[in-house]
C-alpha positions as CSV (number, residue, x, y, z in Angstrom):
1,M,-14.4,-46.5,-32.4
2,R,-13.6,-42.9,-31.4
3,L,-10.6,-41.2,-32.9
4,E,-8.8,-40.7,-29.6
5,T,-9.2,-44.4,-28.7
6,S,-7.9,-45.5,-32.1
7,I,-4.8,-43.2,-31.8
8,A,-4.0,-44.5,-28.3
9,K,-4.5,-48.1,-29.4
10,R,-2.2,-47.6,-32.3
11,Y,0.7,-46.1,-30.4
12,L,0.4,-48.0,-27.1
13,W,-1.2,-51.4,-27.8
14,N,-0.4,-52.2,-31.4
15,A,3.2,-50.9,-31.0
16,R,4.2,-53.7,-28.6
17,K,6.5,-55.0,-31.3
18,Q,8.2,-51.6,-31.3
19,R,8.9,-51.2,-27.7
20,H,10.8,-47.9,-28.0
21,T,7.7,-46.3,-29.7
22,A,5.4,-47.5,-26.8
23,F,8.0,-46.4,-24.2
24,L,8.2,-42.9,-25.8
25,S,4.4,-42.6,-26.1
26,S,4.0,-43.6,-22.4
27,I,6.6,-41.0,-21.3
28,S,4.8,-38.4,-23.5
29,I,1.4,-39.2,-21.9
30,L,2.9,-39.1,-18.4
31,G,4.6,-35.7,-19.1
32,L,1.3,-34.3,-20.5
33,A,-0.6,-35.5,-17.5
34,V,1.9,-33.9,-15.1
35,G,1.9,-30.7,-17.1
36,V,-1.9,-30.5,-17.0
37,A,-2.0,-31.3,-13.3
38,A,0.6,-28.6,-12.6
39,L,-1.5,-26.1,-14.6
40,L,-4.7,-26.9,-12.8
41,I,-3.0,-26.6,-9.4
42,S,-1.4,-23.3,-10.2
43,I,-4.7,-21.9,-11.5
44,A,-6.4,-23.0,-8.4
45,L,-3.8,-21.5,-6.1
46,L,-3.7,-18.2,-8.1
47,S,-7.5,-17.8,-8.0
48,G,-7.5,-18.4,-4.3
49,L,-4.6,-15.9,-3.8
50,Q,-6.4,-13.4,-6.1
51,G,-9.5,-13.6,-3.9
52,Q,-7.5,-13.1,-0.7
53,I,-5.7,-10.1,-2.2
54,K,-9.0,-8.6,-3.2
55,R,-10.4,-9.1,0.3
56,Q,-7.4,-7.4,1.8
57,L,-7.5,-4.5,-0.6
58,I,-11.2,-3.9,0.0
59,A,-10.7,-4.1,3.8
60,S,-7.8,-1.7,3.8
61,S,-9.0,0.9,1.3
62,P,-12.1,3.1,1.5
63,Q,-15.1,2.3,-0.5
64,V,-16.2,5.9,-0.7
65,L,-13.7,8.7,-0.8
66,A,-14.9,12.4,-0.5
67,E,-12.4,14.9,-1.8
68,P,-12.6,18.7,-2.0
69,K,-13.3,20.2,-5.4
70,G,-11.2,23.2,-6.4
71,Q,-9.6,23.6,-3.0
72,H,-7.3,21.7,-0.7
73,T,-9.5,21.6,2.4
74,I,-12.9,20.3,3.3
75,D,-14.7,23.1,5.1
76,D,-17.4,21.2,6.8
77,A,-16.0,17.7,7.4
78,D,-18.3,17.0,10.4
79,A,-21.4,17.5,8.2
80,I,-20.0,15.1,5.6
81,V,-19.4,12.5,8.4
82,A,-22.9,13.0,9.8
83,L,-24.5,12.6,6.4
84,A,-22.5,9.4,5.8
85,A,-23.6,8.0,9.1
86,K,-27.2,8.9,8.3
87,L,-26.9,7.0,5.0
88,G,-25.9,3.8,6.9
89,M,-22.1,3.9,6.6
90,T,-20.6,2.3,9.7
91,D,-16.9,3.2,9.7
92,I,-16.3,6.8,8.7
93,Q,-12.7,8.1,9.0
94,P,-11.5,11.5,7.9
95,F,-7.8,11.2,6.9
96,I,-5.1,13.0,4.9
97,S,-3.0,11.2,2.4
98,G,-0.5,12.6,-0.1
99,I,3.0,13.5,-1.0
100,G,5.3,16.3,-0.1
101,Y,8.9,17.2,0.5
102,G,10.4,17.0,4.0
103,G,13.4,19.1,4.8
104,N,15.9,19.9,7.5
105,Q,16.4,23.7,7.1
106,E,19.5,23.8,9.4
107,D,21.5,21.3,7.3
108,G,19.8,22.1,3.9
109,R,18.8,18.5,3.4
110,G,15.5,17.2,2.1
111,R,13.7,14.3,0.5
112,P,10.2,13.3,-0.7
113,V,7.8,12.1,2.0
114,H,4.5,10.2,1.9
115,I,2.1,11.9,4.3
116,R,-0.7,10.1,6.0
117,S,-2.8,11.0,9.0
118,Y,-3.7,8.7,11.9
119,R,-7.1,8.2,13.4
120,P,-8.2,11.0,15.7
121,G,-7.5,10.2,19.3
122,A,-5.3,7.2,18.4
123,P,-1.8,8.5,17.5
124,P,0.8,5.8,16.6
125,K,3.0,4.4,19.4
126,P,6.5,5.8,19.1
127,E,9.6,3.7,19.8
128,R,11.0,3.7,23.3
129,R,12.8,6.9,24.1
130,A,16.2,7.0,25.7
131,R,15.3,10.2,27.4
132,P,12.1,12.4,27.6
133,V,11.8,15.0,24.9
134,K,10.3,18.4,25.6
135,L,7.7,19.3,22.9
136,D,6.5,22.9,22.2
137,P,2.7,23.0,22.6
138,D,2.4,25.8,20.0
139,I,4.1,23.8,17.1
140,P,2.1,21.1,15.4
141,R,3.5,17.6,15.9
142,V,4.3,14.9,13.4
143,F,5.5,11.3,13.6
144,V,8.1,10.0,11.2
145,T,9.8,6.7,10.5
146,P,13.4,6.2,11.9
147,A,14.7,5.8,8.3
148,F,13.2,9.1,7.2
149,A,14.5,10.9,10.3
150,S,18.0,9.4,9.9
151,S,18.2,10.4,6.2
152,L,17.7,14.0,7.3
153,S,19.8,13.8,10.5
154,L,16.7,14.6,12.6
155,G,15.5,13.1,15.9
156,E,12.6,13.5,18.3
157,G,12.0,17.1,19.2
158,N,13.7,18.5,16.1
159,S,12.0,20.8,13.6
160,L,10.8,19.4,10.2
161,T,9.6,21.5,7.3
162,I,7.0,20.0,5.0
163,I,6.7,21.6,1.6
164,A,3.5,20.8,-0.4
165,P,3.7,20.0,-4.2
166,R,1.6,23.0,-5.0
167,A,2.3,26.7,-4.9
168,R,0.4,29.8,-3.8
169,L,0.2,32.6,-6.4
170,T,1.2,36.0,-5.0
171,P,2.0,39.4,-6.6
172,F,5.6,38.3,-6.6
173,G,5.0,35.0,-8.4
174,P,4.4,31.5,-7.2
175,V,5.4,30.8,-3.6
176,P,5.7,27.2,-2.2
177,V,3.2,26.2,0.5
178,W,5.1,24.9,3.6
179,K,4.6,24.4,7.3
180,K,6.9,23.6,10.2
181,Y,6.3,20.7,12.5
182,Q,8.0,19.2,15.5
183,I,8.9,15.5,15.5
184,A,6.9,14.0,18.3
185,G,8.2,10.4,17.9
186,L,9.7,7.9,15.6
187,V,7.3,5.1,14.6
188,I,7.6,2.0,12.6
189,P,4.8,1.9,10.0
190,S,2.4,-0.9,10.3
191,E,0.0,-2.3,7.6
192,S,-3.0,-1.0,9.4
193,Q,-1.8,2.6,9.4
């Protein structure tokens, strides 16, 4: 007779005369069975969820990322895209991603900002405008979220200054790198952007 069988027989079958021992043993076995079942179910759910999260991360993030070395711009981006297409890559998207500091120069307000470009030829759809806004064709345009614009007391058509987290070295010392943009629209960020 196996050890497990003899222990079960001792505490369940032979303990009939001591009903409280058999009752407590039955409850212990039932509790252990429920605990193991809950553990198996949670492991199965977590492994399925983990696989789904991996698939979403792979679908939303680039598999190959080309970055400039020693400088902040890619001089010949079109040649890199052509080479990637020649190597068999099907979806090649140049984009900008980073952090900076957005400021309202008139009010002296500012806050950190996450910068991300949109696909060329497919700008994000801004929220409905109450009235048309005249945009200056000479000033580069930018889209911001309503929460960001509200925190700086800005709206469509206003000027926004973006300061990069790097500095340019001049004979007078380091000078921050900055550029002025005009807010072209307020957009709600989506998961695909």
